[in-house]
C-alpha positions in Angstrom: -48.6 14.2 113.0 -51.1 16.4 114.7 -50.8 16.8 118.5 -53.9 17.7 120.5 -53.0 18.5 124.1 -56.0 18.4 126.4 -56.5 18.7 130.2 -58.4 15.8 131.8 -61.3 18.2 132.4 -61.5 19.0 128.7 -61.0 15.4 127.6 -64.0 14.1 129.6 -66.3 16.9 128.3 -69.0 15.5 126.0 -68.1 15.9 122.4 -71.7 16.9 121.6 -73.3 19.1 124.2 -76.8 18.1 125.3 -79.5 19.6 127.5 -80.2 23.3 128.4 -78.3 26.5 128.5 -77.8 27.5 132.1 -76.2 30.9 133.1 -78.0 30.9 136.4 -76.3 32.4 139.4 -76.1 28.9 141.0 -74.1 27.8 138.0 -71.8 30.8 138.1 -71.2 30.3 141.8 -70.2 26.7 141.1 -67.7 27.9 138.5 -66.3 30.4 141.0 -65.9 27.8 143.6 -62.7 26.3 142.2 -60.9 29.6 142.6 -62.5 30.5 145.9 -61.7 27.1 147.3 -57.9 27.0 146.6 -57.0 27.7 150.2 -59.5 25.1 151.5 -58.2 22.6 149.0 -54.7 22.8 150.2 -55.8 22.7 153.9 -57.6 19.4 153.3 -54.6 17.9 151.5 -52.3 18.8 154.4 -54.6 17.3 156.9 -54.9 14.0 154.9 -51.1 13.9 154.6 -50.8 14.0 158.3 -53.4 11.2 158.7 -51.8 9.0 155.9 -48.1 8.8 155.7 -48.0 7.3 152.2 -50.5 9.8 150.7 -49.6 11.1 147.2 -51.1 14.5 146.2 -50.9 16.8 143.2 -49.5 14.0 141.2 -48.9 14.9 137.5 -50.4 12.3 135.2 -50.6 12.0 131.4 -51.4 9.5 128.7 -51.3 9.8 124.9 -53.5 8.1 122.4 -52.4 7.4 118.8 -54.5 7.4 115.7 -53.2 7.7 112.1 -51.7 11.2 111.8 -53.1 12.1 115.2 -51.9 12.1 118.8 -54.1 13.1 121.7 -52.1 13.9 124.9 -54.2 14.1 128.1 -52.7 15.7 131.2 -53.8 16.6 134.7 -53.0 16.6 138.4 -54.5 14.0 140.7 -55.6 15.6 143.9 -55.1 12.7 146.4 -54.2 9.0 146.3 -54.7 7.4 149.7 -53.4 4.0 150.8 -56.3 1.5 151.3 -56.6 -1.8 153.1 -57.7 -3.6 149.9 -56.8 -1.1 147.1 -55.7 2.5 146.9 -58.3 5.2 147.1 -58.3 7.9 144.5 -59.9 11.1 145.6 -60.8 14.3 143.9 -61.6 17.3 146.1 -64.4 19.6 144.9 -65.2 22.8 146.7 -68.6 24.4 146.2 -71.0 27.0 147.4 -73.9 24.7 146.4 -73.1 21.4 148.2 -76.8 20.1 148.3 -77.3 20.9 144.6 -74.0 19.3 143.6 -74.8 16.2 145.6 -78.2 15.9 143.8 -76.6 16.4 140.4 -74.0 13.6 141.2 -76.8 11.3 142.2 -78.9 12.0 139.1 -76.0 11.8 136.6 -73.7 8.8 136.8 -71.6 10.5 134.0 -71.3 13.8 135.8 -68.0 15.6 134.8 -66.6 15.4 138.3 -67.2 11.6 138.4 -65.7 11.1 135.0 -62.6 13.2 136.0 -61.9 10.8 138.9 -62.4 7.7 136.6 -60.0 9.2 134.1 -57.2 9.6 136.6 -57.9 6.0 137.8 -57.7 4.8 134.2 -54.4 6.5 133.6 -52.9 5.0 136.8 -53.9 1.6 135.5 -52.3 2.2 132.1 -49.1 3.0 134.0 -49.2 -0.4 135.6 -50.5 0.7 139.0 -53.3 -1.2 140.7 -56.9 -0.2 140.0 -58.0 2.2 142.7 -61.4 2.8 144.1 -62.7 6.3 143.3 -64.6 8.9 145.3 -65.2 12.6 145.5 -64.8 14.8 148.6 -67.5 17.5 148.3 -66.6 20.5 150.5 -69.0 23.3 151.2 -67.4 26.8 151.0 -70.2 28.0 153.4 -69.3 25.9 156.4 -66.5 23.6 155.3 -68.6 20.6 155.8 -67.3 17.5 153.9 -69.2 14.7 152.2 -67.7 11.6 150.6 -69.3 10.3 147.4 -68.3 6.9 146.1 -67.7 6.8 142.3 -68.2 3.3 140.8 -65.3 2.5 138.4 -65.5 -0.4 135.9 -62.1 -0.3 134.1 -63.4 -2.3 131.1 -66.5 -0.2 130.5 -64.5 3.0 131.1 -61.9 1.8 128.6 -64.6 1.5 126.0 -65.8 5.0 126.8 -62.2 6.4 126.6 -61.6 4.8 123.2 -64.9 6.1 121.9 -64.0 9.6 123.1 -60.6 9.4 121.4 -62.3 8.2 118.2 -64.7 11.1 118.3 -61.8 13.5 118.7 -60.0 11.9 115.8 -63.1 12.2 113.6 -63.4 15.8 114.6 -59.7 16.3 113.6 -60.4 14.6 110.2 -63.3 16.9 109.6 -61.1 19.9 110.5 -58.5 18.7 108.0 -61.2 18.4 105.3 -62.5 21.9 106.2 -58.9 23.3 106.1 -58.4 21.8 102.7 -61.7 23.2 101.5 -60.7 26.6 102.8 -57.3 26.4 101.0 -59.1 25.7 97.8 -61.3 28.8 98.4 -58.2 30.8 99.1 -56.4 29.6 96.0 -59.4 30.8 93.9 -59.9 34.0 95.8 -59.9 37.2 93.6 -60.4 40.8 94.6 -64.1 41.4 93.7 -63.6 44.9 92.1 -62.2 45.0 88.6 -60.6 48.4 89.2 -59.3 48.9 92.7 -59.2 52.5 94.0 -55.9 54.3 93.9 -53.9 53.3 96.9 -55.9 50.1 97.6 -53.4 47.8 95.8 -50.5 49.4 97.6 -52.3 49.1 100.9 -53.1 45.4 100.3 -49.5 44.7 99.5 -48.3 46.4 102.7 -50.8 44.5 104.8 -50.0 41.2 103.1 -46.2 41.8 103.6 -46.7 42.7 107.2 -48.8 39.7 108.0 -46.4 37.3 106.4 -43.5 38.9 108.3 -45.6 38.4 111.5 -45.4 42.1 112.2 -48.1 44.1 114.1 -49.5 46.7 111.8 -50.6 50.3 112.6 -52.3 51.8 109.6 -53.7 55.3 109.1 -55.8 55.6 105.9 -58.5 58.1 105.1 -62.2 57.4 104.5 -63.0 56.6 100.9 -59.9 54.7 100.2 -61.7 51.4 100.7 -59.5 50.4 103.6 -62.0 47.8 105.0 -61.7 45.8 101.7 -57.9 46.5 101.6 -57.2 45.0 105.0 -59.9 42.2 104.9 -58.8 40.8 101.6 -55.1 40.0 102.4 -56.2 38.9 106.0 -58.6 36.5 104.4 -55.9 35.2 102.0 -53.7 34.4 105.0 -56.5 32.9 107.0 -57.8 30.6 104.3 -54.2 29.4 103.4 -53.2 28.8 107.0 -56.6 27.7 108.5 -56.9 30.8 110.7 -59.9 32.8 111.8 -60.3 36.5 111.1 -62.0 38.8 113.7 -63.1 42.1 112.3 -63.8 44.2 115.4 -65.1 47.7 115.8 -66.2 49.9 118.7 -69.6 50.6 117.1 -72.2 48.2 115.6 -72.9 50.8 112.8 -69.5 50.0 111.3 -70.2 46.3 110.7 -72.2 46.9 107.5 -69.1 47.9 105.5 -67.3 44.6 106.3 -70.5 42.6 105.6 -71.0 44.3 102.3 -67.5 43.4 101.1 -67.8 39.8 102.2 -71.2 39.5 100.4 -69.5 40.9 97.3 -66.9 38.1 97.5 -69.7 35.6 97.9 -71.5 37.0 94.9 -68.3 36.5 92.9 -68.5 32.7 93.7 -66.3 32.5 96.7 -67.9 30.2 99.4 -67.0 32.3 102.4 -68.8 32.3 105.7 -69.1 35.2 108.1 -71.0 35.7 111.4 -71.9 39.0 113.0 -72.1 39.0 116.8 -74.3 41.4 118.7 -74.5 41.9 122.5 -76.8 39.4 124.2 -78.8 42.3 125.7 -79.4 43.6 122.2 -80.7 40.4 120.6 -82.5 38.7 123.5 -86.3 38.7 123.0 -87.0 38.3 126.7 -87.8 41.3 128.8 -84.9 40.4 131.0 -81.8 38.5 130.0 -82.0 35.5 132.3 -80.5 32.4 130.6 -81.9 29.5 132.6 -84.1 26.7 131.4 -86.7 27.8 134.1 -86.9 31.4 132.9 -86.4 31.2 129.2 -88.0 28.7 126.8 -85.1 29.3 124.3 -82.6 28.0 126.9 -84.6 24.9 127.8 -83.1 21.9 125.9 -81.2 24.3 123.7 -78.5 21.9 122.6 -80.9 19.1 121.8 -83.2 21.4 119.7 -80.2 22.9 118.0 -79.0 19.5 116.9 -82.5 18.5 115.6 -83.2 21.9 113.9 -80.5 21.9 111.3 -80.0 25.7 112.0 -76.2 25.5 111.9 -76.2 23.7 108.5 -78.7 26.3 107.2 -76.5 29.2 108.3 -73.4 27.6 106.9 -75.1 27.2 103.6 -76.3 30.7 103.7 -72.8 32.0 104.3 -74.0 35.5 105.4 -75.0 35.0 109.0 -75.6 38.6 109.9 -77.7 39.7 112.8 -81.0 39.5 110.9 -80.3 36.1 109.5 -79.4 34.8 113.0 -82.6 36.3 114.4 -84.8 34.7 111.8 -83.2 31.3 112.2 -83.4 31.6 116.0 -87.1 32.6 115.9 -87.9 29.8 113.5 -86.6 27.1 115.9 -87.1 29.0 119.2 -83.4 29.1 119.9 -81.3 31.6 121.8 -80.1 34.1 119.1 -76.9 35.0 121.0 -75.9 31.4 121.6 -76.8 30.5 118.0 -74.5 33.2 116.7 -71.6 31.8 118.9 -72.2 28.3 117.7 -72.4 29.4 114.1 -69.1 31.4 114.6 -67.2 28.2 115.2 -67.5 27.5 111.4 -66.9 31.0 110.2 -64.0 32.4 108.2 -64.7 35.9 109.5 -66.3 36.9 112.8 -67.6 40.5 112.9 -68.3 42.2 116.3 -67.2 44.5 119.1 -63.7 44.8 120.6 -65.1 43.2 123.8 -65.4 39.7 122.3 -61.7 39.3 121.7 -60.1 41.6 124.4 -62.4 42.6 127.3 -61.6 40.5 130.4 -65.3 40.0 131.2 -66.5 39.4 127.7 -63.8 37.5 125.8 -65.2 34.5 124.0 -63.5 31.5 125.8 -64.3 29.1 122.9 -62.0 31.2 120.7 -59.5 32.6 123.2 -59.5 30.0 126.0 -56.2 28.3 125.2 -52.9 29.2 123.6 -53.7 26.8 120.7 -57.1 28.6 120.1 -55.5 32.1 120.4 -52.8 31.2 117.8 -55.5 30.7 115.2 -56.9 34.2 115.5 -56.1 37.2 113.3 -57.5 40.5 114.7 -58.4 43.5 112.5 -59.4 46.4 114.8 -61.2 49.2 113.0 -61.4 52.8 114.4 -58.4 51.7 116.5 -57.9 55.2 117.9 -60.6 54.2 120.4 -58.8 51.2 121.7 -56.6 52.7 124.4 -59.5 54.4 126.1 -61.8 51.4 125.6 -59.2 49.1 127.2 -58.7 51.5 130.1 -62.4 51.6 130.7 -62.4 47.8 131.2 -60.3 48.4 134.3 -62.0 51.5 135.6 -64.9 50.3 137.8 -66.8 52.6 140.2 -69.1 52.1 143.2 -71.7 54.8 143.0 -73.7 55.8 146.1 -76.8 56.4 143.9 -76.8 52.8 142.7 -76.2 51.4 146.1 -78.9 53.5 147.5 -81.3 52.2 144.9 -80.4 48.6 145.8 -81.2 49.5 149.4 -84.6 50.9 148.5 -85.4 47.6 146.7 -84.5 45.4 149.8 -88.2 44.9 150.6 -88.9 41.2 150.8 -85.2 40.2 150.6 -84.9 39.3 154.3 -82.8 40.7 157.1 -79.5 39.2 156.0 -79.7 40.7 152.5 -80.8 44.1 153.8 -77.9 44.1 156.3 -75.4 43.1 153.6 -76.5 46.0 151.3 -76.3 48.4 154.2 -72.8 47.2 155.1 -71.6 47.8 151.5 -73.3 51.2 151.3 -71.6 52.3 154.6 -68.2 51.1 153.5 -68.4 53.3 150.4 -70.1 56.3 152.0 -67.4 56.6 154.7 -65.0 57.8 151.9 -67.3 60.6 150.8 -65.8 64.1 150.7 -64.0 66.3 148.3 -62.6 65.2 144.9 -59.3 63.6 146.0 -57.0 60.6 145.7 -57.4 58.2 148.6 -56.6 54.8 149.9 -59.0 52.1 151.2 -58.8 49.0 153.3 -58.6 46.5 150.5 -59.2 43.5 152.8 -62.5 45.1 154.0 -63.8 45.3 150.4 -62.7 41.7 149.6 -64.3 40.4 152.8 -67.6 42.0 151.7 -67.3 40.3 148.4 -66.9 37.0 150.1 -69.9 37.7 152.3 -72.0 38.6 149.3 -71.1 35.3 147.5 -71.9 33.3 150.7 -75.2 35.0 151.1 -76.2 34.5 147.5 -75.1 30.8 147.6 -77.2 30.3 150.7 -80.2 32.1 149.1 -79.8 29.9 145.9 -79.5 26.8 148.0 -82.9 27.6 149.5 -84.3 27.5 146.0 -85.1 31.2 145.7 -85.2 32.8 142.3 -82.1 35.0 141.5 -82.6 36.8 138.2 -80.0 39.4 137.1 -82.2 42.2 138.3 -82.2 40.8 141.9 -80.6 43.4 144.2 -78.1 40.9 145.6 -77.1 39.7 142.1 -76.6 43.3 141.0 -74.6 44.0 144.2 -72.3 41.1 143.5 -71.7 42.3 139.9 -70.9 45.8 141.0 -68.8 44.7 144.0 -66.9 41.9 142.1 -66.0 44.2 139.2 -64.6 46.7 141.7 -62.8 44.1 143.8 -61.3 42.4 140.7 -59.4 45.5 139.8 -58.7 46.6 143.4 -57.1 43.2 144.1 -54.7 43.5 141.2 -54.1 47.3 141.0 -50.7 48.7 140.5 -49.0 51.9 139.4 -51.3 52.3 136.4 -54.4 52.7 138.7 -55.7 55.7 140.6 -58.3 55.4 143.4 -60.3 58.6 144.0 -63.5 59.9 145.4 -65.5 61.8 142.7 -68.2 63.9 144.3 -70.5 64.5 141.3 -74.1 63.5 141.9 -74.2 61.6 145.2 -70.6 60.6 144.7 -68.6 57.5 143.8 -65.5 55.6 144.6 -63.7 55.3 141.3 -60.7 53.2 140.2 -59.3 54.8 137.1 -57.0 52.9 134.8 -54.3 55.2 133.5 -52.8 52.8 131.0 -54.0 49.4 129.9 -51.1 48.8 127.4 -49.5 46.1 129.4 -52.7 44.1 129.4 -53.2 44.6 125.6 -49.6 43.6 125.0 -50.2 40.2 126.7 -53.5 39.7 124.9 -51.9 40.4 121.5 -48.8 38.3 122.0 -50.1 34.8 121.1 -52.3 35.9 118.2 -51.5 35.0 114.6 -51.9 38.6 113.5 -52.9 42.1 114.8 -53.8 45.0 112.6 -55.0 48.3 114.0 -56.4 50.8 111.5 -58.2 54.1 111.5 -58.3 57.5 109.7 -56.8 58.9 112.9 -53.6 57.2 114.3 -51.0 59.9 114.5 -48.6 60.3 116.0 -47.9 56.7 115.6 -45.7 56.3 118.7 -48.6 57.4 120.9 -51.0 54.7 119.6 -48.3 52.1 119.3 -47.4 52.5 123.0 -50.9 52.8 124.5 -52.2 49.9 122.3 -49.6 47.6 123.7 -47.8 47.0 120.3 -44.1 46.3 120.5 -41.7 49.0 119.4 -39.8 46.5 117.4 -41.9 44.4 115.1 -44.6 47.0 114.5 -45.1 48.3 111.0 -46.5 51.9 110.7 -48.1 53.1 107.5 -49.9 56.3 106.5 -51.8 56.1 103.2 -52.9 59.2 101.3 -56.4 59.9 100.2 -57.2 58.5 96.7 -59.2 61.7 95.9 -58.0 64.8 94.2 -56.5 67.4 96.6 -58.4 70.0 94.6 -61.6 68.6 96.1 -60.6 69.5 99.6 -60.2 73.0 101.1 -58.5 73.0 104.5 -58.5 76.2 106.6 -56.9 76.9 109.9 -58.2 80.1 111.4 -55.8 81.2 114.2 -57.5 84.6 114.7 -60.2 82.8 116.7 -59.4 81.5 120.2 -61.4 78.8 121.9 -59.5 78.8 125.1 -62.0 78.6 127.9 -61.1 82.0 129.4 -61.6 83.6 126.0 -64.8 81.8 124.8 -67.3 84.5 125.8 -65.3 87.0 123.7 -64.9 84.6 120.8 -68.5 83.5 120.4 -69.5 86.5 118.3 -66.4 86.0 116.0 -67.3 82.3 115.6 -70.9 83.3 114.7 -69.6 85.9 112.2 -67.3 83.3 110.6 -70.2 80.9 110.1 -72.5 83.7 108.8 -70.0 84.8 106.2 -68.4 81.5 105.1 -71.2 79.0 104.9 -73.5 81.0 102.6 -70.7 81.0 100.0 -71.9 77.5 99.1 -75.4 76.5 100.2 -75.6 72.9 101.4 -75.3 70.9 104.5 -72.7 71.5 107.2 -71.7 70.1 110.5 -70.2 72.5 113.2 -68.5 70.7 116.1 -67.8 72.1 119.5 -65.8 70.9 122.5 -68.9 71.0 124.8 -72.7 71.4 124.8 -72.4 74.6 126.8 -70.1 76.2 124.1 -72.4 74.8 121.4 -75.5 76.4 122.9 -73.8 79.6 123.7 -72.8 80.0 120.1 -76.0 78.8 118.5 -77.9 81.5 120.3 -75.9 84.1 118.4 -75.8 82.6 114.9 -77.9 84.0 112.1 -77.9 82.1 108.8 -80.8 83.2 106.6 -81.7 80.4 104.2 -80.3 77.7 106.4 -82.1 75.5 109.0 -80.1 75.4 112.2 -80.3 72.3 114.3 -78.5 71.0 117.3 -77.5 67.6 118.6 -79.6 67.1 121.8 -78.0 66.5 125.2 -78.4 62.8 126.0 -79.9 62.2 122.6 -81.9 59.0 122.0 -80.8 56.9 119.1 -84.0 57.8 117.1 -83.2 61.5 117.6 -79.8 61.0 116.1 -81.1 58.9 113.3 -83.7 61.7 112.5 -80.9 64.2 112.3 -78.9 62.0 109.9 -81.9 61.4 107.7 -82.5 65.2 107.5 -79.0 65.6 106.2 -79.3 62.8 103.7 -82.7 64.0 102.4 -82.6 67.8 102.7 -80.3 70.7 101.9 -79.2 73.8 103.6 -79.0 72.1 107.0 -76.5 73.3 109.6 -76.2 70.8 112.5 -74.4 71.9 115.6 -72.8 68.9 117.3 -70.2 67.9 119.9 -66.7 66.6 119.2 -66.4 63.0 120.3 -70.2 62.5 120.1 -72.3 60.1 118.0 -72.3 62.5 115.0 -68.5 62.9 115.1 -67.4 59.5 113.9 -68.8 56.2 112.5 -71.4 57.9 110.3 -71.5 58.2 106.5 -72.7 61.3 104.7 -71.5 61.1 101.1 -72.0 63.6 98.3 -74.4 66.5 98.9 -75.4 65.1 102.3 -72.4 67.0 103.8 -70.2 69.5 102.1 -68.4 71.1 105.0 -67.3 70.7 108.5 -66.2 73.4 111.0 -64.2 72.3 114.1 -64.4 74.9 116.8 -61.2 74.4 118.7 -59.5 71.2 119.9 -61.7 69.5 122.5 -59.1 69.5 125.3 -60.2 67.1 128.1 -61.1 68.7 131.5 -58.2 69.5 133.8 -59.6 67.3 136.6 -57.8 65.3 139.2 -57.7 62.1 137.2 -56.5 63.7 134.1 -53.7 65.5 135.9 -52.5 62.2 137.4 -52.7 60.8 133.9 -50.4 63.6 132.7 -48.0 62.8 135.6 -48.0 59.1 134.7 -47.3 59.7 131.0 -44.6 62.2 131.9 -42.9 59.6 134.0 -43.2 56.7 131.5 -43.1 58.4 128.1 -41.9 61.9 128.8 -44.9 63.5 127.0 -47.5 64.0 129.7 -49.2 67.1 128.2 -49.4 65.6 124.7 -50.5 62.1 125.8 -53.1 63.2 128.3 -54.6 66.2 126.6 -53.5 67.1 123.1 -53.5 63.8 121.2 -56.9 62.7 122.5 -58.3 66.0 121.6 -56.9 65.9 118.1 -58.2 62.4 117.4 -61.7 63.8 118.0 -61.1 66.9 115.9 -59.8 64.9 112.9 -62.4 62.2 113.2 -65.1 64.9 113.0 -63.5 66.4 109.9 -63.5 62.9 108.3 -67.3 63.0 107.9 -66.6 65.2 104.8 -65.4 63.8 101.4 -66.5 60.1 101.3 -66.2 59.5 97.6 -64.2 60.5 94.5 -66.7 63.2 93.4 -67.3 64.8 96.8 -65.9 68.3 97.5 -65.7 69.7 100.9 -64.6 72.5 103.2 -62.7 71.7 106.4 -62.2 74.6 108.8 -60.3 74.5 112.1 -60.9 77.5 114.3 -58.1 78.1 116.9 -54.5 79.1 116.8 -53.4 76.0 118.7 -53.9 73.9 115.6 -50.6 75.6 114.3 -48.5 74.4 117.3 -46.2 71.4 116.5 -47.8 69.1 119.1 -51.2 69.6 117.5 -50.1 69.9 113.9 -48.3 66.5 114.0 -51.7 64.8 114.3 -53.0 66.1 110.9 -52.9 63.7 107.9 -49.6 64.4 106.1 -51.3 64.9 102.7 -53.2 68.0 103.9 -50.1 70.1 104.1 -46.4 70.0 105.0 -46.9 72.8 107.5 -50.3 73.9 108.9 -49.4 77.5 108.2 -50.1 76.7 104.6 -53.8 76.4 105.6 -53.9 79.9 107.1 -55.5 82.4 104.7 -55.2 86.2 104.5 -58.3 86.3 102.5 -60.7 83.5 103.7 -63.8 84.6 101.7 -61.9 84.9 98.4 -60.2 81.6 98.8 -63.3 79.7 99.8 -65.2 81.3 96.9 -62.5 80.2 94.5 -62.6 76.7 95.9 -66.3 76.4 95.3 -65.9 77.7 91.8 -63.6 74.9 91.1 -60.2 76.3 92.0 -57.5 74.6 94.0 -56.1 75.3 97.4 -53.2 77.0 95.9 -55.5 79.6 94.3 
């Protein structure tokens, strides 16, 4: 027997959406009204209770419906049941910023969700043997608290027919889901790894992942590039998902990493396995409009979207295709004039694997409600997080908003034509931030003052929308609401893991810095069917386990060695060169000399990584490498500039590219074979010793006893080892990895290196660098 628990609100939602997409501000304000009106809601109930002694409020109601093998349990809380002269009066209280618009909608649509909600509560009361009530809505404006009563006609017999049809529709959807689950189990039973000869280590890794998922453990996996770890984690995850009717999310911090997962899934499809995957891309990246404004008035693709989607057959086509990547979604959306982003989400409902960014599953402002909106939905999700060393910082960024004076000043300059009230509001917000300007320091603010301005902005926008004025996302007031609400959302809930400071760079900003988002991640991970974090850089494990919110007990940690011959890799640690900031000027000639003497021993392409652009430029000015073309990663490089650099490495030889650690060239790029034969890491990129980082160190000292390592050393080493991972991408590749700085020998730094490189980093220190490198390129081993 399958139990489907639904709220009354969810039960009365149409089974097949119709009409247009509408992400207008008016719609968003209407959605916000329920939360904003909680106080007002309670106030009205108390007043009505004083007026009617026999009033019932917040009454829990539920009713279950039975079909073969299927039970639907509908639950909710009735706002108010008033005694009446002829019959009781059932009343639902709805607070709104847009009272006139809501009243028009109720008049135009007899099956409006609010009206259906009231009827559903009345119907349940009747099933319990209580007299049939009359129904009405009390519409309350959040702007002036004005109340309007709207009668809701209730025909018990007609509504019973509607209810039964709704239950039948839910039952049919359940039967379709059962058939799909059976179809997926058949696919899983026939699933075979698509490569006849797995790479060394792949089978072991798949067994470990399979065992961990079956034991419901969280997995933390470090595996080098070239092992085929994407295939090795996706395959056992797919086995489990197909067998248990789960959904796999393959999530990365960069879009460029999606292609590897797509290629593996296509390979499975080519082997005859009818799998479906969908790749999601940010709405701003796929929207063909000049401005993302998802309303039927502003976008022809939003107008009657659901009706045209149903008529187009686009979803059936994408399901048959199986490979719904970004290009396939775009072509189908263009063919039928549909919104590509919304089409990708609708297609994802039927996918075995969803590929996308971390945000879609974890970010509070971007989580896909249709897949994570209930405990039942969350329990069907299995998350695979690639390049997971990025997760702690990415999660902290979600809770680190800032109010920048530059941005507020820009909004003020664009106030022309907005009216006096809007201009005054922007000025108020600007002054509230500017009053905190000063030195770089930790400070406190009057939280209520910021929250009051948020309420004022919402009220002003609601009034503006009610007047029928256009409010696109670029409108200064809309932008102000987004900035202010992001800040207030964190300010309202901040605790020990948040730091509020004034940062004077530029014109200055008020910044909330999240020091540790692990508690949030732990809650998000808890209900999921499975969680696997993997990367080439996840050591030390306890650091990533703690900051990623994984439980100490119940987390499996695994480091897998490279499948390639150690003789193909030459690792050098050069402690004679110091990259400490106070010694850089003296070290630059020595770095230039190292490059001039070592790189010519084997002509080819090299990447040389620095902790900063300033250090890079200072060194580049002193490097002479006859026969090599020297190039540098530009500051604030455009994507096409970076792509041109990568193409030069892939197509030409004797290129030496100077780049920054942690930048776009340091991870997530593939340069196999002769495209890259060596990487020089010039010192660990220790983060700046600024106010926020020092407080981070204090926080980590207090909670984990390792402030220096957690705040400075481990983040720096992740960037250094990621950069080195650009070299040796296949079994025939050979490469030189050089780390210039004595700090790499210290235990806190050395524990981050892959265990297969050496037992002790002093093994990589050479008394005769040139002779050893020459021997390596001639085909000798590290021991030689």
